[in-house]
Structures are given as structure tokens and as C-alpha cells.
C-alpha angles and dihedrals in degrees: 000000000000116000126199115225142169132202132193135175137038113325092215093064126083111293124238125192114200118201120194128216134220131343089356138103134211087277092072084079096053095113093044094047092052089055096043101045098077089068106021141046096245122197127181129178141184113252114236107280094028137094114329098344119102118271115217118206124256134018093269088074092061101062122128093259092057092044091049091051087055092054089047091052091051092050091047092050103041108023105021094149103047136039116253135227107239119218123182136180124200104324089010089060094041093056090039092067086059093046091050092055094048117104086212087076096052108134091007099077120058099181142341131227119188120196117194090339127114116179116263088242089055091054091047092050092048094051094048092052090053091050091049090053092047095246096144093149090064091044090055093046092054094046090049089056088052096050092130090064090065091044093049092048095046121096106269091003099123093047092047091050102042097042092045128012097022099037117146100273093043093050091052089050091050092049088055098041103038102026097037091231121154119246101291126184088208089077094053093051119147094245099050097102090042090049092047092053100044097038091056084083089078087065098042095048101042116020103075094035094052105032096046102047124089113277116264105174111211107186121226115259093218136052111280133208118193117202108196118192100214092206096052108148094193109041120046115232086225092074089071092058096106098029089123090070087063095041121032108206091022116182109218118202111182108191128189098243145100129258097281093057090144088068101033099044109021092153094057092045090050093051094048093048092047094048095049095044091050091050093050091045091052095054 
């Protein structure tokens, strides 16, 4: 495996590792990196299957253990002498919950910020609670918002989507119309279709395995900040209802924004990351 990474900022400052979501690449953080790098050592990398990183074949190569090994390799290479503050958006946040609870990262992670990313176990626990209380209408509403998960997990679904309904021009239009983003060449990037196809392995490998199994809360071993876009069209804010079970002392930050808040409000995201990291560093 070869992973593509970038770093900016003074290496003697606290280190931040930014992990993107689906179907993004490390470049989704570009406006945030530029604002953080004057006071932090900022690192961002392409998750396996995305951007310029290698893309192993098959869903089995996209499990949490493999993804954790990638994060470990990035830390070893770019911040070997000090622990890092992990920041994840979307799937970067989803997998970050798992990393923050792993003993393999003891002494290597200093804090964790999840942006628009509950853990898969939080999602499963929330859905089971709704079913137990007979709130099937709410279950259906949440599943409807997550229609893309079923499509990406279905045989042929990723290809049908990314060569049709989600093709480059249509995706760019969706970002403008639904997310309120200004026209952005990033969302017409050359690798978008390829990233969407390969990155679907994250869903295929992890969704059913983690969401369907009985809850087993494993608390994060570092301080956690949760940034929740209140107008997220894809992830219901209800999925965060029991997040404190997974992060005692959790800091919640609801923000009036849509899912891609890292692109629409980079100044706000930078401010929240900076404030939290500096609080943790001062402890």
C-alpha cells in the first residue's frame, strides 16, 4: 500500500491529521488546511481507494483494521515524535470513532473531532431503540435519507450510480443545489467517478457488519468533539443521541450548516478545531 499525503505548517507545533469522507479526497480540506497551518502541523492523506492512494481490490481490504494500519503508517511517517489530534469528516469521522477506542493508538492520539460522522454502532443502537419503541415511521424516514447506502451496497449499485445519476456534472450540480456550495472545480475533479466506485468498498465491508450487531459501546480513550451540521440531508442528527456513551465528557458543537460544512464554512470549522485542540493542549 502506498498512501498519498500532504503536510503544511511548522513541525514543532501540535500535529493534526485530517481524514476525509466519501467520495472525497484530502483536497476537500484545502480551505481548512490553509487556515490551520499558521499555528499547527497539519497532515491530510487520501484514504485507501481514493485520490492518489493505492486502491486494493475487494471489500475485505477496507475493514477498520486495515484503515487503522493506514492511519498508523501516516503518523509514523509524518509525526513520529508526538501524538496527533485526529479530525474526520463523514467516513473520516465514522472510522475515527473506532480508532479513538483502539488501544493501539494509546499515546498516539491526543484528541478526536468528528464532523458529520456518528459511529456505525451509534447508528445501529439508535435504530434499534426506535424499533423497540414502535417508532417505525422515524426509522423509515432515516432510512430514506440514507438511500445511497442501499444503492452502494447492492450488486452493481456503485457502477450504476457513478456512471449515471451521480456522474461528474450531475454531482457538481447536486453540490450547488442541495449543499448550497458555490461552483467548485473540486467536485468536477478527474478522479471523482473512480473515487466513488472504489470507495464504495467502505460501505460494503463495514455497514451491515457494524450496524446490525448488538451494541457494545467502547468509549473513546481521548477527548472528543462532535461537530453536528443541523441541516445534514444524509445523516440524521438523531443518530448522535447516545454519543456520550462512546465519549464521556463529549463536547457537542451543533452548527447551522449542511453535510459538507468543511467546504461551505471552512472558517467556522477552523475556529472549532482550533479552540478544541488548544483546550486539550492546555490540560
